[in-house]
C-alpha positions in Angstrom: -11.6 156.4 -57.4 -13.8 153.3 -57.4 -17.6 153.5 -57.2 -20.0 150.7 -56.2 -23.5 150.5 -57.5 -25.5 148.7 -54.7 -29.0 147.5 -55.7 -31.5 146.7 -53.0 -34.5 145.7 -55.1 -35.8 142.1 -54.9 -37.4 142.4 -58.4 -35.8 141.7 -61.8 -36.0 144.0 -63.6 -37.0 147.0 -61.4 -37.3 150.7 -61.7 -34.7 151.3 -59.0 -32.1 149.0 -60.6 -32.7 150.6 -64.0 -32.2 154.0 -62.5 -29.1 152.8 -60.7 -27.5 151.5 -64.0 -28.5 154.7 -65.7 -26.5 156.7 -63.1 -23.6 154.2 -63.5 -23.5 155.0 -67.2 -23.4 158.7 -66.5 -20.5 158.2 -64.1 -18.7 156.0 -66.6 -19.1 158.8 -69.3 -17.1 161.0 -66.9 -14.3 158.5 -66.7 -15.2 156.8 -63.4 -14.9 153.1 -62.8 -17.6 151.2 -61.1 -18.7 147.7 -60.2 -22.1 146.4 -59.3 -23.6 144.3 -56.4 -27.3 143.4 -56.5 -28.3 142.1 -53.1 -30.9 139.8 -54.7 -28.1 137.9 -56.4 -26.5 136.9 -53.1 -27.3 133.4 -51.6 -30.6 133.8 -49.8 -29.9 131.5 -47.0 -26.5 133.0 -46.2 -28.0 136.4 -46.4 -30.8 135.7 -44.1 -28.6 133.9 -41.6 -25.9 136.6 -41.7 -23.3 134.0 -42.8 -20.2 136.1 -43.1 -18.2 133.0 -44.0 -20.1 132.6 -47.3 -17.8 133.4 -50.2 -20.4 135.5 -52.1 -21.3 137.5 -48.9 -17.6 138.1 -48.2 -17.0 139.4 -51.8 -20.0 141.7 -51.5 -18.8 143.1 -48.2 -15.3 143.4 -49.6 -16.7 145.4 -52.6 -18.3 147.9 -50.1 -15.0 148.2 -48.2 -13.0 148.8 -51.4 -15.3 151.5 -52.8 -14.6 155.2 -52.4 -18.2 156.0 -53.1 -21.5 154.0 -53.2 -24.7 154.7 -55.1 -27.4 152.8 -53.2 -30.7 152.1 -54.9 -33.9 150.8 -53.3 -37.6 150.7 -53.9 -39.8 152.2 -51.2 -42.1 149.8 -49.5 -44.4 151.1 -46.7 -42.5 154.4 -46.4 -39.2 152.7 -45.9 -36.3 151.1 -47.9 -36.4 147.5 -48.9 -36.0 144.7 -46.3 -33.6 143.1 -48.7 -31.3 146.1 -48.5 -31.7 146.2 -44.7 -30.6 142.6 -44.4 -27.4 143.4 -46.3 -26.6 146.6 -44.4 -27.0 144.7 -41.2 -24.1 142.5 -42.3 -21.7 145.5 -42.4 -19.5 146.3 -39.4 -20.5 149.3 -37.3 -18.2 151.6 -39.3 -18.8 149.8 -42.6 -19.2 153.0 -44.6 -16.5 155.0 -42.9 -14.8 157.5 -45.2 -17.2 156.8 -48.1 -19.4 159.2 -50.1 -23.0 157.9 -50.5 -25.5 158.8 -53.2 -28.9 157.3 -52.2 -31.6 156.8 -54.8 -35.1 155.4 -54.5 -38.2 154.7 -56.6 -41.8 154.5 -55.5 -45.4 154.5 -56.6 -46.2 158.1 -55.6 -44.7 161.4 -54.4 -46.0 160.7 -50.9 -43.0 158.6 -50.1 -40.3 161.0 -51.4 -39.1 161.8 -47.9 -38.4 158.1 -47.0 -34.8 158.5 -48.1 -34.3 161.2 -45.5 -36.1 159.8 -42.5 -35.6 156.1 -43.1 -32.3 155.4 -45.0 -30.2 158.5 -44.3 -29.9 157.9 -40.5 -28.8 154.3 -41.2 -26.0 155.5 -43.6 -24.8 158.0 -41.0 -24.9 155.3 -38.3 -22.6 153.2 -40.5 -20.1 156.2 -40.4 -20.5 157.4 -44.0 -18.3 160.4 -44.6 -20.9 162.3 -46.7 -24.4 161.4 -47.7 -25.4 163.4 -50.8 -28.8 164.8 -51.7 -31.0 161.8 -52.5 -32.8 161.2 -55.7 -36.4 160.0 -55.6 -38.4 159.1 -58.7 -41.9 157.7 -59.1 -42.5 154.9 -61.6 -44.4 157.3 -63.8 -41.3 159.5 -64.1 -39.2 156.5 -65.5 -40.2 155.1 -68.8 -38.5 152.0 -70.2 -38.1 151.3 -73.9 -36.7 148.0 -75.1 -34.7 149.7 -77.8 -33.9 153.1 -76.3 -33.5 152.0 -72.7 -34.6 154.2 -69.8 -36.2 157.6 -70.4 -36.4 160.1 -67.5 -38.9 162.8 -67.0 -37.2 166.3 -67.1 -37.2 166.9 -63.4 -35.6 163.6 -62.6 -33.0 164.0 -65.4 -32.0 167.3 -63.9 -31.7 165.7 -60.4 -29.6 162.8 -61.8 -27.3 165.2 -63.6 -26.9 167.2 -60.4 -26.3 164.1 -58.3 -23.7 162.7 -60.7 -21.9 166.1 -60.6 -22.1 166.3 -56.8 -20.7 162.8 -56.5 -17.9 163.5 -59.0 -17.0 166.7 -57.1 -16.9 164.9 -53.8 -14.4 162.4 -55.2 -12.2 165.0 -56.8 -8.8 165.6 -55.1 -9.0 168.6 -52.7 -6.9 170.9 -54.9 -9.1 170.1 -58.0 -12.3 170.5 -55.9 -11.1 174.0 -54.8 -10.4 175.0 -58.4 -13.8 173.8 -59.5 -15.5 175.6 -56.6 -13.6 178.8 -57.3 -14.4 178.7 -61.0 -18.1 178.1 -60.3 -18.2 181.0 -57.9 -16.4 183.3 -60.3 -18.9 182.3 -63.0 -21.9 182.9 -60.7 -20.8 186.2 -59.2 -21.0 189.3 -61.5 -18.0 191.5 -61.8 -18.4 194.7 -59.9 -17.1 198.0 -61.1 -17.4 201.7 -60.4 -20.1 201.8 -63.1 -22.2 199.6 -60.9 -21.6 201.7 -57.7 -20.4 205.1 -58.8 -18.5 207.4 -56.4 -20.7 209.9 -54.6 -20.1 212.3 -51.7 -22.7 210.5 -49.6 -20.8 207.2 -50.0 -17.6 209.0 -49.0 -19.3 210.4 -45.9 -20.5 207.0 -44.9 
């Protein structure tokens, strides 16, 4: 299963692009293949004019079409996703995300914008016919610390959300039979085994 990392930040480097690549590394560690498209690297004029004949634009749209899953990263500006990402999404056909699993992630300056993924980006992804939009991951810049030597360091709550998001994406991409086995194993592990010692036989129970 192929995965596309789609970066919608106009800045280089950026918190959202670093978090996007961090998630890509986590997916690669599980054996998943991925490729990257950063919208900022596309020809600006062709992007703004919606020039679908441009070779770079065609390749980017082709990468979206070929992917089974897409991790979309964006900074949050004025309670919405980036205009750069919107410009690219506008180039996709009406069913441009059909059959695909989407993991949306975003970064912002404060927790006050954490719902932007749900009320701004998620409806657009559904409108493009995404098969499944997973639980989004939102992090503030304070929760992401960059070190030149060690790379990206995540605050504990974000690290937990990233781990859950990667697992959720991997499960969504698993073959149906394997997904059922994983779900059955998880349910068996979560549910305690019941016995007569837990609910001993009594006459009152028999009467009921």
